N, C-alpha and C positions, 0 to 999 in steps of 0.2 A: 692225705690221700683218701679218696672215696672208693668203697667197694660195695657190692650189692649181694645180699644173702637171700636165698630163696628157701623158704621153709614150708614143707608139706605137712599138713595137719590132718589127723584123723579125728572125726567127730563121733561122739557116742550118742548124740541126741539128733534124731531125724528131723526135728523141727528147727534146728539151728543150721546156719550156713556160714561160709567163710567170711562173707561181708560183715555179718554180725560179730564174729570173733574179732575181726580187724577193728571194728568200731568200739566194741565193749570190753575187750580183754586188757588185762595188765600184762606187760612183758618186760623181761629183764634179760639183757645180754651182757656177758662178761668175758673179758680176755685182757691180758696185760697191755696189749698194743691198742686196745679200743678206747677212743676218746669219747665218742658220742654215737647215737644211732637214732634213726627215725623210721617208723613203720609207714611205708608209702601206700600200702593197701594190698589188694588182691590182684594178682596177675597170673597169666598163663605161661608156664615154662614147660615146653615140650609136651603139651597135652595135659599137664598137671596144674590144677589150681593151687597156687602157693601164696603165702604171705611174702611180700617183698620188703626187705629192710635195706636202708641205705646206711652204711657204716662209715664213720670217720675214724681213720686210723692215725696213730701218732706219727708214723713214718711210712715211707714207700714200702710196698710189699712186692717182692719179686714173683714173677709168674710161677716159678718152681716151688714157692712157699704156699701157694693157694690151697693145694690139696691137704697139707698138714693143718693149715689155719682153719679150714672148714671142720676138721675133726676137733680142734682145740677150743673153738668158740662155744661157750655154754649159753643155751637159750632156755628160758622158762616162760611159758605162756600160761596165764591164769584166767581160765574161763571154764565154767562148769561143763560145757559141751565138749571140751578138748580131752580126748583120751590119750593121745600121744602126738609127738611131732618129730620131724627129722630134717636136718639141713640137707638139701639135695644139690645145691649149686652155689658157688661163690665166684663172682666175676668182677672185673674192673669196669665193665659196661653194663648198665641196667637194661632190662627189657624195654623200658619206656624211653630210653635215650635214642 
């Protein structure tokens, strides 16, 4: 099953932008149900520029479980310009689809 995670990122460097972070950062996602992930790039989610990840899950996730899952997925972004990040949305349908 595929899910889409939207991550809002705060940058501490005025010279950096989210496209650079998407291109040059290392990223790690972890959760017991997560098989694999892919950073699709930068997208706009309700007026917020976000990193969009496609997540491949081990099994189907019920809609009622999405809220808990967004809290449980651990995300680490490694880039010198990133001061913090937060998961803002998890969906069965990507913005690009």
